[in-house]
C-alpha positions as CSV (number, residue, x, y, z in Angstrom):
1,X,0.0,0.0,0.0
2,X,1.4,3.3,-1.0
3,X,1.5,6.4,1.0
4,X,-1.3,8.0,-1.0
5,X,-3.6,5.0,-0.5
6,X,-2.9,5.2,3.3
7,X,-4.0,8.8,3.3
8,X,-7.1,8.1,1.3
9,X,-8.4,5.5,3.7
10,X,-9.6,7.2,6.9
11,X,-8.7,5.5,10.1
12,X,-11.5,4.0,12.1
13,X,-10.6,5.2,15.6
14,X,-10.7,8.9,14.5
15,X,-14.3,8.5,13.1
16,X,-15.6,6.9,16.3
17,X,-14.0,9.7,18.5
18,X,-15.6,12.5,16.5
19,X,-18.9,10.6,16.3
20,X,-19.0,10.2,20.1
21,X,-18.0,13.8,20.7
22,X,-20.8,15.1,18.5
23,X,-23.7,13.6,20.5
24,X,-22.1,14.8,23.8
25,X,-21.8,18.4,22.4
26,X,-25.4,18.2,21.3
27,X,-26.5,16.9,24.7
28,X,-24.6,19.8,26.4
29,X,-26.1,22.3,24.1
30,X,-29.6,20.9,24.6
31,X,-29.0,20.9,28.4
32,X,-27.9,24.5,28.3
33,X,-30.9,25.4,26.3
34,X,-33.2,23.5,28.7
35,X,-31.6,25.3,31.7
36,X,-32.1,28.6,30.0
37,X,-35.8,27.9,29.3
38,X,-36.3,26.7,32.9
39,X,-34.9,30.0,34.2
40,X,-37.2,31.9,31.8
41,X,-40.1,29.7,33.0
42,X,-39.3,30.4,36.7
43,X,-39.1,34.1,36.0
44,X,-42.4,34.1,34.2
45,X,-44.0,32.1,37.1
46,X,-42.6,34.6,39.5
47,X,-44.1,37.5,37.5
48,X,-47.4,35.7,37.2
49,X,-47.5,35.1,41.0
50,X,-46.7,38.7,41.7
51,X,-49.3,39.9,39.3
52,X,-51.9,37.7,40.9
53,X,-50.9,38.9,44.4
54,X,-51.1,42.5,43.2
55,X,-54.6,41.9,41.7
56,X,-55.8,40.3,44.9
57,X,-54.4,43.2,47.0
58,X,-56.2,45.7,44.6
59,X,-59.4,43.8,44.9
60,X,-59.2,43.8,48.8
61,X,-58.3,47.5,48.9
62,X,-61.3,48.3,46.6
63,X,-63.7,46.3,48.7
64,X,-62.5,48.0,51.8
65,X,-62.7,51.5,50.2
66,X,-66.3,50.7,49.0
67,X,-67.3,49.5,52.4
68,X,-65.9,52.6,54.0
69,X,-67.5,54.8,51.4
70,X,-70.9,53.3,52.0
71,X,-70.4,53.4,55.8
72,X,-69.2,57.0,56.0
73,X,-70.9,58.6,53.0
74,X,-73.5,60.3,55.2
75,X,-70.8,61.9,57.5
76,X,-71.4,65.5,56.3
77,X,-75.1,65.1,56.4
78,X,-75.0,63.5,59.8
79,X,-72.8,66.3,61.2
80,X,-75.5,68.8,60.1
81,X,-78.3,66.7,61.6
82,X,-76.5,66.6,64.9
83,X,-77.1,70.4,65.2
84,X,-80.8,69.8,64.5
85,X,-80.9,67.2,67.3
86,X,-79.2,69.6,69.7
87,X,-81.7,72.3,68.8
88,X,-84.6,70.0,69.4
89,X,-83.2,69.2,72.8
90,X,-82.9,72.9,73.6
91,X,-86.5,73.4,72.5
92,X,-87.7,70.6,74.8
93,X,-85.7,72.0,77.7
94,X,-86.9,75.5,77.2
95,X,-90.7,74.7,77.7
96,X,-91.5,75.1,81.4
97,X,-93.5,72.2,82.8
98,X,-95.9,74.6,84.5
99,X,-96.8,76.1,81.1
100,X,-97.3,72.6,79.7
101,X,-99.7,71.8,82.6
102,X,-101.7,75.0,82.1
103,X,-102.0,75.0,78.3
104,X,-102.8,71.8,76.4
105,X,-101.6,73.3,73.1
106,X,-98.1,73.9,74.6
107,X,-98.2,70.4,76.1
108,X,-99.0,69.0,72.6
109,X,-96.2,71.0,71.0
110,X,-93.7,69.8,73.6
111,X,-94.9,66.2,73.0
112,X,-94.5,66.6,69.2
113,X,-91.0,68.0,69.6
114,X,-90.0,65.2,71.9
115,X,-91.4,62.6,69.5
116,X,-89.4,64.2,66.6
117,X,-86.3,64.1,68.8
118,X,-86.8,60.5,69.6
119,X,-87.4,59.6,66.0
120,X,-84.2,61.4,65.0
121,X,-82.3,59.5,67.7
122,X,-83.6,56.1,66.4
123,X,-82.5,57.1,62.9
124,X,-79.0,58.0,64.3
125,X,-78.9,54.6,66.0
126,X,-79.7,52.8,62.8
127,X,-76.9,54.7,61.0
128,X,-74.3,54.0,63.7
129,X,-74.3,57.5,65.1
130,X,-73.8,57.6,68.9
131,X,-73.9,60.4,71.4
132,X,-70.9,61.0,73.6
133,X,-71.7,62.3,77.1
134,X,-68.4,62.0,78.9
135,X,-69.4,63.5,82.3
136,X,-67.2,62.0,85.0
137,X,-64.9,60.2,82.5
138,X,-61.2,60.8,82.1
139,X,-60.4,63.4,79.5
140,X,-59.6,61.8,76.1
141,X,-58.2,64.2,73.5
142,X,-59.4,61.8,70.7
143,X,-63.1,62.4,71.7
144,X,-63.1,65.5,73.8
145,X,-62.2,69.2,73.3
146,X,-61.3,70.9,76.5
147,X,-62.6,74.5,76.6
148,X,-62.1,75.2,80.3
149,X,-60.2,74.0,83.4
150,X,-62.3,74.1,86.5
151,X,-60.8,73.8,90.0
152,X,-62.7,71.0,91.6
153,X,-61.7,69.5,95.0
154,X,-64.2,66.7,94.5
155,X,-62.9,65.4,91.2
156,X,-59.6,63.9,90.2
157,X,-57.5,66.2,87.9
158,X,-58.1,65.4,84.2
159,X,-61.7,64.3,84.8
160,X,-64.5,65.8,82.8
161,X,-66.7,67.8,85.3
162,X,-68.8,69.8,82.8
163,X,-70.2,69.0,79.4
164,X,-70.9,72.1,77.4
165,X,-71.8,70.3,74.1
166,X,-72.2,66.5,73.6
167,X,-70.0,64.8,71.1
168,X,-71.0,62.3,68.4
169,X,-69.3,59.4,66.6
170,X,-70.3,57.6,63.4
171,X,-69.4,53.9,63.6
172,X,-65.8,54.2,64.9
173,X,-65.0,57.7,63.7
174,X,-65.4,61.0,65.5
175,X,-68.2,63.1,64.0
176,X,-68.0,66.0,66.5
177,X,-65.9,66.2,69.7
178,X,-67.6,66.8,73.0
179,X,-66.8,70.3,74.4
180,X,-66.0,69.8,78.0
181,X,-64.7,71.4,81.2
182,X,-61.9,69.4,82.8
183,X,-61.0,69.3,86.5
184,X,-57.8,71.0,87.4
185,X,-55.8,70.4,90.6
186,X,-57.0,72.6,93.4
187,X,-54.2,75.2,93.9
188,X,-52.8,75.6,97.4
189,X,-53.4,78.8,99.1
190,X,-51.8,81.3,96.9
191,X,-49.9,83.9,98.7
192,X,-49.7,87.2,97.0
193,X,-46.6,89.4,97.2
194,X,-48.0,92.6,98.8
195,X,-44.6,94.2,99.3
196,X,-44.0,94.9,95.6
């Protein structure tokens, strides 16, 4: 066999090495492609889960806002009606009982005003509006507005000793604070400097 013939005939071991290297390279390439696609899939799953969580949070927030809106939609109107209720109370208090006993028309008028006041109170109760009458309670700046400090030896300092105007809440929110007088510590005998 001549040298040229030897070169023309490929050797068998070389063919088997390249044939076995080719499937391994393809397998590695396929594995790399598979790994890349798994990473993309994981990233897409993560994005989908985040989007679902955001959608759920938005739905809950919207439900809560709608519930609050329906619960507190009448706040301004209720604040105005509180003044009407207070005026009805003043009207009832201003009619002397002797005049009611002497004059049946005045008695009927007083009865009508009282009935209107009671009806308004029942409407308030149905709408979650409550009256705050903090007499004797500890002063709470969340519900009370102090307009005076009153020296009172009988009451503990910081206690409400006078209610000038009742307060109101609607559900769990303050509608109008109660205007109150708060007990102050009784001052010791104050000595005045008369030498000045």
